[in-house]
mmCIF file of the C-alpha atoms, coordinates in Angstrom:
data_MODEL
# 
_entry.id   MODEL 
# 
loop_
_atom_site.group_PDB 
_atom_site.id 
_atom_site.type_symbol 
_atom_site.label_atom_id 
_atom_site.label_alt_id 
_atom_site.label_comp_id 
_atom_site.label_asym_id 
_atom_site.label_entity_id 
_atom_site.label_seq_id 
_atom_site.pdbx_PDB_ins_code 
_atom_site.Cartn_x 
_atom_site.Cartn_y 
_atom_site.Cartn_z 
_atom_site.occupancy 
_atom_site.B_iso_or_equiv 
_atom_site.pdbx_formal_charge 
_atom_site.auth_seq_id 
_atom_site.auth_comp_id 
_atom_site.auth_asym_id 
_atom_site.auth_atom_id 
_atom_site.pdbx_PDB_model_num 
ATOM 1   C CA . MET A 1 1   ? -61.998 34.251 37.178 1.00 0.00 ? 1   MET A CA 1 
ATOM 2   C CA . ASN A 1 2   ? -62.377 34.433 32.997 1.00 0.00 ? 2   ASN A CA 1 
ATOM 3   C CA . ILE A 1 3   ? -61.054 36.119 30.745 1.00 0.00 ? 3   ILE A CA 1 
ATOM 4   C CA . LYS A 1 4   ? -63.110 37.791 28.024 1.00 0.00 ? 4   LYS A CA 1 
ATOM 5   C CA . VAL A 1 5   ? -61.329 39.111 24.388 1.00 0.00 ? 5   VAL A CA 1 
ATOM 6   C CA . ASP A 1 6   ? -63.100 41.260 21.892 1.00 0.00 ? 6   ASP A CA 1 
ATOM 7   C CA . ILE A 1 7   ? -61.072 41.529 18.613 1.00 0.00 ? 7   ILE A CA 1 
ATOM 8   C CA . ASP A 1 8   ? -62.313 44.761 16.214 1.00 0.00 ? 8   ASP A CA 1 
ATOM 9   C CA . LYS A 1 9   ? -60.292 44.224 12.768 1.00 0.00 ? 9   LYS A CA 1 
ATOM 10  C CA . SER A 1 10  ? -59.782 47.042 10.411 1.00 0.00 ? 10  SER A CA 1 
ATOM 11  C CA . ASP A 1 11  ? -57.541 47.596 7.608  1.00 0.00 ? 11  ASP A CA 1 
ATOM 12  C CA . ASP A 1 12  ? -54.256 48.690 8.751  1.00 0.00 ? 12  ASP A CA 1 
ATOM 13  C CA . LYS A 1 13  ? -54.858 47.530 13.111 1.00 0.00 ? 13  LYS A CA 1 
ATOM 14  C CA . THR A 1 14  ? -56.486 45.266 14.932 1.00 0.00 ? 14  THR A CA 1 
ATOM 15  C CA . VAL A 1 15  ? -57.257 46.442 18.390 1.00 0.00 ? 15  VAL A CA 1 
ATOM 16  C CA . VAL A 1 16  ? -57.886 43.788 20.961 1.00 0.00 ? 16  VAL A CA 1 
ATOM 17  C CA . LEU A 1 17  ? -60.054 44.612 24.340 1.00 0.00 ? 17  LEU A CA 1 
ATOM 18  C CA . VAL A 1 18  ? -59.028 41.904 27.356 1.00 0.00 ? 18  VAL A CA 1 
ATOM 19  C CA . ALA A 1 19  ? -60.916 42.106 30.343 1.00 0.00 ? 19  ALA A CA 1 
ATOM 20  C CA . GLY A 1 20  ? -60.295 39.684 33.499 1.00 0.00 ? 20  GLY A CA 1 
ATOM 21  C CA . GLU A 1 21  ? -57.268 38.232 35.090 1.00 0.00 ? 21  GLU A CA 1 
ATOM 22  C CA . ILE A 1 22  ? -54.546 36.811 33.129 1.00 0.00 ? 22  ILE A CA 1 
ATOM 23  C CA . ASP A 1 23  ? -52.750 34.120 35.008 1.00 0.00 ? 23  ASP A CA 1 
ATOM 24  C CA . ALA A 1 24  ? -52.294 30.323 34.294 1.00 0.00 ? 24  ALA A CA 1 
ATOM 25  C CA . TYR A 1 25  ? -55.322 29.410 34.024 1.00 0.00 ? 25  TYR A CA 1 
ATOM 26  C CA . THR A 1 26  ? -56.616 32.113 31.454 1.00 0.00 ? 26  THR A CA 1 
ATOM 27  C CA . ALA A 1 27  ? -53.528 32.737 29.774 1.00 0.00 ? 27  ALA A CA 1 
ATOM 28  C CA . PRO A 1 28  ? -53.380 30.150 27.266 1.00 0.00 ? 28  PRO A CA 1 
ATOM 29  C CA . LYS A 1 29  ? -57.040 31.175 26.214 1.00 0.00 ? 29  LYS A CA 1 
ATOM 30  C CA . LEU A 1 30  ? -55.649 34.684 25.755 1.00 0.00 ? 30  LEU A CA 1 
ATOM 31  C CA . ARG A 1 31  ? -52.848 33.296 23.816 1.00 0.00 ? 31  ARG A CA 1 
ATOM 32  C CA . GLU A 1 32  ? -54.632 31.529 21.367 1.00 0.00 ? 32  GLU A CA 1 
ATOM 33  C CA . ALA A 1 33  ? -56.820 34.458 21.164 1.00 0.00 ? 33  ALA A CA 1 
ATOM 34  C CA . LEU A 1 34  ? -53.934 36.664 19.940 1.00 0.00 ? 34  LEU A CA 1 
ATOM 35  C CA . LEU A 1 35  ? -51.207 34.052 18.809 1.00 0.00 ? 35  LEU A CA 1 
ATOM 36  C CA . PRO A 1 36  ? -53.057 34.054 14.851 1.00 0.00 ? 36  PRO A CA 1 
ATOM 37  C CA . LEU A 1 37  ? -53.411 37.756 14.705 1.00 0.00 ? 37  LEU A CA 1 
ATOM 38  C CA . ALA A 1 38  ? -49.508 38.046 15.588 1.00 0.00 ? 38  ALA A CA 1 
ATOM 39  C CA . GLU A 1 39  ? -48.598 35.563 12.732 1.00 0.00 ? 39  GLU A CA 1 
ATOM 40  C CA . GLU A 1 40  ? -50.202 37.582 10.017 1.00 0.00 ? 40  GLU A CA 1 
ATOM 41  C CA . SER A 1 41  ? -48.105 39.835 8.072  1.00 0.00 ? 41  SER A CA 1 
ATOM 42  C CA . LYS A 1 42  ? -46.729 43.026 9.368  1.00 0.00 ? 42  LYS A CA 1 
ATOM 43  C CA . PRO A 1 43  ? -49.446 43.056 12.240 1.00 0.00 ? 43  PRO A CA 1 
ATOM 44  C CA . ASN A 1 44  ? -50.142 45.993 13.797 1.00 0.00 ? 44  ASN A CA 1 
ATOM 45  C CA . LEU A 1 45  ? -51.568 45.207 17.150 1.00 0.00 ? 45  LEU A CA 1 
ATOM 46  C CA . ILE A 1 46  ? -53.026 47.541 19.739 1.00 0.00 ? 46  ILE A CA 1 
ATOM 47  C CA . VAL A 1 47  ? -54.018 45.360 23.054 1.00 0.00 ? 47  VAL A CA 1 
ATOM 48  C CA . ASN A 1 48  ? -56.070 47.415 25.885 1.00 0.00 ? 48  ASN A CA 1 
ATOM 49  C CA . LEU A 1 49  ? -55.664 46.315 29.365 1.00 0.00 ? 49  LEU A CA 1 
ATOM 50  C CA . LYS A 1 50  ? -57.989 48.740 30.840 1.00 0.00 ? 50  LYS A CA 1 
ATOM 51  C CA . HIS A 1 51  ? -60.658 45.877 32.712 1.00 0.00 ? 51  HIS A CA 1 
ATOM 52  C CA . VAL A 1 52  ? -57.680 43.600 33.309 1.00 0.00 ? 52  VAL A CA 1 
ATOM 53  C CA . SER A 1 53  ? -57.669 43.343 37.048 1.00 0.00 ? 53  SER A CA 1 
ATOM 54  C CA . TYR A 1 54  ? -54.488 40.903 37.382 1.00 0.00 ? 54  TYR A CA 1 
ATOM 55  C CA . MET A 1 55  ? -51.432 39.768 35.953 1.00 0.00 ? 55  MET A CA 1 
ATOM 56  C CA . ASP A 1 56  ? -49.043 37.108 36.627 1.00 0.00 ? 56  ASP A CA 1 
ATOM 57  C CA . SER A 1 57  ? -46.029 35.959 35.162 1.00 0.00 ? 57  SER A CA 1 
ATOM 58  C CA . THR A 1 58  ? -47.868 33.880 32.938 1.00 0.00 ? 58  THR A CA 1 
ATOM 59  C CA . GLY A 1 59  ? -49.491 36.668 31.213 1.00 0.00 ? 59  GLY A CA 1 
ATOM 60  C CA . LEU A 1 60  ? -46.405 38.605 30.811 1.00 0.00 ? 60  LEU A CA 1 
ATOM 61  C CA . GLY A 1 61  ? -44.979 35.232 29.093 1.00 0.00 ? 61  GLY A CA 1 
ATOM 62  C CA . VAL A 1 62  ? -47.587 35.559 26.451 1.00 0.00 ? 62  VAL A CA 1 
ATOM 63  C CA . PHE A 1 63  ? -46.858 39.060 25.929 1.00 0.00 ? 63  PHE A CA 1 
ATOM 64  C CA . VAL A 1 64  ? -42.886 38.026 25.506 1.00 0.00 ? 64  VAL A CA 1 
ATOM 65  C CA . GLY A 1 65  ? -44.115 35.397 22.805 1.00 0.00 ? 65  GLY A CA 1 
ATOM 66  C CA . LEU A 1 66  ? -46.487 37.516 20.829 1.00 0.00 ? 66  LEU A CA 1 
ATOM 67  C CA . LEU A 1 67  ? -43.924 40.579 20.659 1.00 0.00 ? 67  LEU A CA 1 
ATOM 68  C CA . LYS A 1 68  ? -41.466 37.801 19.001 1.00 0.00 ? 68  LYS A CA 1 
ATOM 69  C CA . ILE A 1 69  ? -43.534 36.468 16.507 1.00 0.00 ? 69  ILE A CA 1 
ATOM 70  C CA . ILE A 1 70  ? -44.639 40.021 15.764 1.00 0.00 ? 70  ILE A CA 1 
ATOM 71  C CA . ARG A 1 71  ? -41.171 41.020 15.090 1.00 0.00 ? 71  ARG A CA 1 
ATOM 72  C CA . LYS A 1 72  ? -40.569 38.323 12.937 1.00 0.00 ? 72  LYS A CA 1 
ATOM 73  C CA . ASN A 1 73  ? -43.522 39.509 10.698 1.00 0.00 ? 73  ASN A CA 1 
ATOM 74  C CA . ASP A 1 74  ? -42.613 42.841 10.719 1.00 0.00 ? 74  ASP A CA 1 
ATOM 75  C CA . GLY A 1 75  ? -45.614 44.072 12.652 1.00 0.00 ? 75  GLY A CA 1 
ATOM 76  C CA . HIS A 1 76  ? -46.132 46.333 15.985 1.00 0.00 ? 76  HIS A CA 1 
ATOM 77  C CA . LEU A 1 77  ? -47.500 45.673 19.656 1.00 0.00 ? 77  LEU A CA 1 
ATOM 78  C CA . ASN A 1 78  ? -48.841 48.494 21.347 1.00 0.00 ? 78  ASN A CA 1 
ATOM 79  C CA . LEU A 1 79  ? -50.369 47.839 24.945 1.00 0.00 ? 79  LEU A CA 1 
ATOM 80  C CA . VAL A 1 80  ? -52.476 50.677 26.188 1.00 0.00 ? 80  VAL A CA 1 
ATOM 81  C CA . GLU A 1 81  ? -54.292 51.701 28.896 1.00 0.00 ? 81  GLU A CA 1 
ATOM 82  C CA . LEU A 1 82  ? -52.964 49.791 31.501 1.00 0.00 ? 82  LEU A CA 1 
ATOM 83  C CA . SER A 1 83  ? -53.568 50.399 35.507 1.00 0.00 ? 83  SER A CA 1 
ATOM 84  C CA . GLU A 1 84  ? -50.625 51.655 37.426 1.00 0.00 ? 84  GLU A CA 1 
ATOM 85  C CA . ARG A 1 85  ? -50.461 48.411 38.529 1.00 0.00 ? 85  ARG A CA 1 
ATOM 86  C CA . LEU A 1 86  ? -49.501 46.603 35.370 1.00 0.00 ? 86  LEU A CA 1 
ATOM 87  C CA . GLU A 1 87  ? -47.580 49.268 34.693 1.00 0.00 ? 87  GLU A CA 1 
ATOM 88  C CA . ARG A 1 88  ? -45.154 48.720 37.695 1.00 0.00 ? 88  ARG A CA 1 
ATOM 89  C CA . LEU A 1 89  ? -45.166 44.888 36.920 1.00 0.00 ? 89  LEU A CA 1 
ATOM 90  C CA . PHE A 1 90  ? -43.721 45.594 33.142 1.00 0.00 ? 90  PHE A CA 1 
ATOM 91  C CA . SER A 1 91  ? -41.584 48.323 34.508 1.00 0.00 ? 91  SER A CA 1 
ATOM 92  C CA . ILE A 1 92  ? -40.150 45.972 37.396 1.00 0.00 ? 92  ILE A CA 1 
ATOM 93  C CA . THR A 1 93  ? -39.754 43.147 34.731 1.00 0.00 ? 93  THR A CA 1 
ATOM 94  C CA . GLY A 1 94  ? -38.016 45.487 32.449 1.00 0.00 ? 94  GLY A CA 1 
ATOM 95  C CA . LEU A 1 95  ? -40.546 44.713 29.870 1.00 0.00 ? 95  LEU A CA 1 
ATOM 96  C CA . ASN A 1 96  ? -41.510 48.257 29.358 1.00 0.00 ? 96  ASN A CA 1 
ATOM 97  C CA . ASP A 1 97  ? -38.153 48.767 27.107 1.00 0.00 ? 97  ASP A CA 1 
ATOM 98  C CA . ILE A 1 98  ? -39.463 46.392 24.583 1.00 0.00 ? 98  ILE A CA 1 
ATOM 99  C CA . ILE A 1 99  ? -42.610 46.549 24.655 1.00 0.00 ? 99  ILE A CA 1 
ATOM 100 C CA . ASP A 1 100 ? -44.485 49.949 23.589 1.00 0.00 ? 100 ASP A CA 1 
ATOM 101 C CA . ILE A 1 101 ? -46.708 50.633 26.295 1.00 0.00 ? 101 ILE A CA 1 
ATOM 102 C CA . SER A 1 102 ? -49.223 53.380 26.642 1.00 0.00 ? 102 SER A CA 1 
ATOM 103 C CA . SER A 1 103 ? -51.262 54.442 29.369 1.00 0.00 ? 103 SER A CA 1 
ATOM 104 C CA . LYS A 1 104 ? -53.351 56.414 27.202 1.00 0.00 ? 104 LYS A CA 1 
ATOM 105 C CA . SER A 1 105 ? -56.080 54.709 24.461 1.00 0.00 ? 105 SER A CA 1 
ATOM 106 C CA . GLU A 1 106 ? -54.648 54.586 21.007 1.00 0.00 ? 106 GLU A CA 1 
ATOM 107 C CA . GLY A 1 107 ? -56.370 53.803 17.513 1.00 0.00 ? 107 GLY A CA 1 
ATOM 108 C CA . GLY A 1 108 ? -60.045 54.537 18.495 1.00 0.00 ? 108 GLY A CA 1 
ATOM 109 C CA . VAL A 1 109 ? -60.076 52.328 21.952 1.00 0.00 ? 109 VAL A CA 1 
ATOM 110 C CA . GLN A 1 110 ? -61.704 54.067 24.706 1.00 0.00 ? 110 GLN A CA 1 
# 
């Protein structure tokens, strides 16, 4: 399975729509797309996972690494529109306590 990453930048935020599966094969592509956004000054990154059908620990690692970089740059990371399965994955790992996760869309993401 492939992964598709669409980026929509505005003045105060960047909305990223991710589709496909996030696993050991596709995680490097996702990291490559998100890393430059996280390294900006005070990034406000909203990642919509509505169309992500599967994520493994490699995908979780991408978001943990991303969060560390964003926090270092005084920014904010928000994951939105997670499926029940993904919400459960973040909850089981305790990552829902450190990453801002919303089941609803934000920032004009549909």
